[in-house]
C-alpha positions in Angstrom: 0.0 0.0 0.0 1.3 3.5 -0.9 -1.4 5.4 0.9 -3.0 5.4 4.4 -6.7 5.6 4.7 -8.8 6.1 7.8 -12.2 7.7 8.7 -13.3 9.3 11.9 -15.5 12.2 13.0 -17.1 12.2 9.5 -13.7 12.9 7.9 -11.9 10.4 5.6 -8.2 11.1 5.6 -6.0 9.9 2.7 -2.3 10.1 3.4 0.2 9.7 0.5 2.7 7.4 2.1 6.0 7.3 0.4 7.8 9.7 2.7 11.3 8.6 1.7 10.4 9.7 -1.9 8.6 12.9 -0.8 5.4 11.0 -1.8 6.3 10.9 -5.5 3.3 9.7 -7.4 3.2 6.2 -9.0 0.6 4.4 -11.0 -0.1 2.2 -7.9 -0.6 5.3 -5.7 -3.0 6.7 -8.3 -5.1 3.6 -8.2 -5.1 3.5 -4.4 -6.1 7.2 -4.1 -8.9 6.8 -6.7 -10.2 3.7 -4.8 -10.1 5.6 -1.5 -11.8 8.6 -2.9 -14.6 6.4 -4.4 -15.0 4.6 -1.0 -15.2 7.9 0.8 -17.8 9.2 -1.6 -19.9 6.1 -1.2 -19.8 6.2 2.6 -22.7 8.1 4.1 -20.8 8.7 7.3 -18.1 10.6 5.5 -18.8 14.3 4.9 -15.3 15.7 4.1 -12.2 14.1 2.5 -8.8 15.3 3.7 -5.7 14.5 1.5 -2.2 15.1 2.8 1.3 13.6 2.6 3.4 11.7 5.1 6.7 13.2 6.3 8.2 16.4 4.8 6.4 16.5 1.5 2.9 16.6 0.0 3.8 15.1 -3.4 7.0 15.8 -5.3 5.4 14.9 -8.6 5.6 11.8 -10.7 8.2 9.3 -9.5 11.4 9.8 -11.5 11.7 6.0 -12.1 8.5 6.2 -14.1 9.9 9.1 -16.2 13.2 7.4 -16.8 11.3 4.2 -17.9 9.5 6.3 -20.5 12.8 7.8 -21.7 14.3 4.3 -22.0 11.3 2.3 -23.3 9.0 4.9 -24.9 5.4 5.7 -24.1 2.7 3.2 -24.4 -0.9 2.9 -23.3 -1.2 3.1 -19.5 2.3 4.5 -18.9 1.1 7.9 -17.7 1.2 8.0 -13.9 -2.2 9.5 -13.8 -3.6 7.1 -16.4 -4.6 10.1 -18.6 -7.3 11.2 -16.0 -7.4 13.8 -13.3 -5.1 12.6 -10.5 -8.0 12.6 -8.0 -11.6 12.0 -9.2 -14.5 14.5 -8.9 -16.6 13.4 -6.0 -19.7 14.9 -4.4 -18.1 15.7 -1.0 -15.7 18.6 -0.2 -12.0 17.6 -0.7 -9.4 19.5 1.4 -5.8 19.3 0.5 -3.5 19.8 3.5 -0.2 20.7 1.7 2.4 20.0 4.3 5.4 20.4 2.0 6.4 20.5 -1.7 3.5 20.1 -4.2 5.2 19.9 -7.6 4.1 18.9 -11.1 1.6 16.1 -10.7 1.6 16.9 -6.9 0.5 20.4 -7.7 -2.3 19.0 -9.8 -3.5 16.8 -6.9 -3.7 19.9 -4.7 -5.5 21.9 -7.4 -8.2 19.3 -8.0 -9.1 19.6 -4.3 -11.8 22.1 -3.4 -9.8 23.8 -0.6 -6.1 24.1 -0.2 -4.5 24.6 3.3 -0.8 25.2 3.1 1.9 24.9 5.8 4.1 27.9 6.1 7.0 26.0 4.6 5.0 24.5 1.7 6.1 25.3 -1.8 4.2 24.9 -5.1 5.7 24.5 -8.6 4.8 23.2 -12.1 8.2 21.7 -13.1 7.0 20.6 -16.5 9.0 23.1 -18.6 12.2 22.1 -16.8 11.6 18.4 -17.8 10.8 19.1 -21.5 7.1 18.5 -20.8 3.9 20.5 -21.1 1.1 21.6 -18.8 -0.3 18.2 -18.0 -3.2 16.9 -16.0 -5.6 19.7 -16.9 -3.3 22.4 -15.3 -3.7 24.7 -18.4 -7.4 24.7 -17.7 -7.4 24.7 -13.8 -4.5 27.0 -12.9 -5.7 30.1 -14.7 -9.1 29.8 -13.1 -7.6 29.9 -9.7 -4.8 32.4 -10.0 -5.5 34.3 -13.2 -4.0 33.9 -16.7 -1.0 36.0 -16.0 0.1 34.3 -12.8 -0.7 30.8 -14.3 1.4 31.6 -17.4 4.4 32.8 -15.3 4.2 29.7 -13.1 4.0 27.3 -16.0 6.7 29.0 -18.2 9.2 29.6 -15.5 8.6 26.4 -13.5 9.8 28.3 -10.5 8.7 27.4 -6.9 6.1 29.5 -5.2 6.2 29.8 -1.4 3.1 29.6 0.8 2.8 33.4 1.3 2.7 34.1 -2.5 0.4 31.1 -3.0 -2.0 32.7 -0.5 -1.7 36.1 -2.2 -2.5 34.9 -5.7 -5.3 32.5 -4.6 -3.5 29.2 -5.0 -3.8 28.5 -1.2 -7.0 29.1 0.7 -5.2 29.5 4.1 -1.6 29.3 5.4 -1.2 27.5 8.8 1.8 27.3 11.1 4.2 24.4 10.5 4.4 23.2 14.0 0.6 22.6 14.4 -0.2 22.1 10.7 -1.5 18.5 10.8 -3.6 19.2 13.9 -5.0 22.5 12.5 -5.7 21.0 9.1 -7.6 18.1 10.6 -9.5 20.5 13.0 -10.5 22.5 9.9 -11.8 19.4 8.2 -13.7 18.2 11.3 -15.3 21.6 11.8 -16.3 21.7 8.1 -17.9 18.2 8.5 -19.8 19.2 11.6 -20.9 22.8 10.9 -22.4 22.8 7.4 -25.1 20.8 5.6 -23.8 17.8 3.5 -26.6 18.4 1.2 -25.6 22.0 0.7 -22.0 21.2 0.0 -22.9 18.5 -2.5 -25.1 20.9 -4.5 -22.8 23.9 -4.2 -19.9 21.8 -5.6 -22.1 20.9 -8.6 -23.1 24.6 -9.0 -19.5 25.7 -9.1 -18.5 22.9 -11.5 -21.4 23.7 -13.9 -20.8 27.4 -13.5 -17.4 27.1 -15.3 -19.2 26.6 -18.6 -22.6 28.3 -17.9 -23.8 31.8 -18.8 -24.9 34.1 -15.9 -28.5 33.5 -16.8 -28.0 29.7 -16.7 -26.2 29.9 -13.4 -29.0 32.1 -12.0 -31.7 29.8 -13.2 -30.0 26.8 -11.6 -29.6 28.6 -8.3 -33.2 29.5 -8.3 -34.2 25.9 -8.9 -31.9 24.6 -6.2 -32.8 27.2 -3.7 -36.5 26.3 -4.1 -35.7 22.6 -3.5 -33.6 23.5 -0.5 -36.5 25.2 1.2 -38.3 21.8 1.5 -35.4 19.8 2.7 -34.6 18.6 6.3 -31.2 20.3 6.4 -32.9 23.7 5.8 -35.2 23.1 8.7 -32.3 22.0 10.9 -30.3 25.0 9.7 -32.9 27.4 11.0 -33.6 25.3 14.2 -30.0 25.2 15.4 -29.6 28.9 14.8 -32.7 29.8 16.7 -32.0 27.3 19.5 -28.3 28.4 19.8 -27.0 24.8 19.6 -24.7 22.8 17.4 -26.3 21.6 14.1 -27.5 18.0 13.6 -27.5 17.8 9.8 -28.5 14.6 8.1 -27.7 15.5 4.4 -31.4 15.2 3.5 
């Protein structure tokens, strides 16, 4: 196994577990991550998925042995470490990337395909592709400009330089920056609070709204919001949302 997977307090935690290699991505790791994500999505007890790396790194990109094999033997079907798909699948639950160290190349893509990125103060982000004679892989040419703007994305991709956590926060690459010393605990606390404090039904629908909004007109997005808001007013989580606020207590959402 190249990942660790555990669930508690409505949070499924996926830990990339090749710390001696800075969690460099392999085809096996990709299969295991995809399986864990699918399992978390299918588990009604899980409300948030937290993905992080063991040791000093988040993910240093594709394992270099994979790349050297391609140089030596050529590319054939199935050689790509991400199997020509997004490195993590789109699921209905919020995905939080706790970037505890370097997130480079494919590792950057893993972080970008999460919904929220928490960065340790010492975390660094980079594309690396241009320095390896490669191109913007794994959908980065689509995703990165939408997060940081076309100019910042172009500069990151063309220069392949490393971006520290402070700059990542400034340009919108990181949602929050947390202290190194308490990073793992604070990232987990964030995920647990997210799982406990908001409606699973709301997060599921909001994720779909944002995904569809990437290709919708304003009128289409407005119409979808009106439809979903009307449906929300009849659901159990809306009733509980009002009740816990009026009663000044913690919510007991069911996702219905």
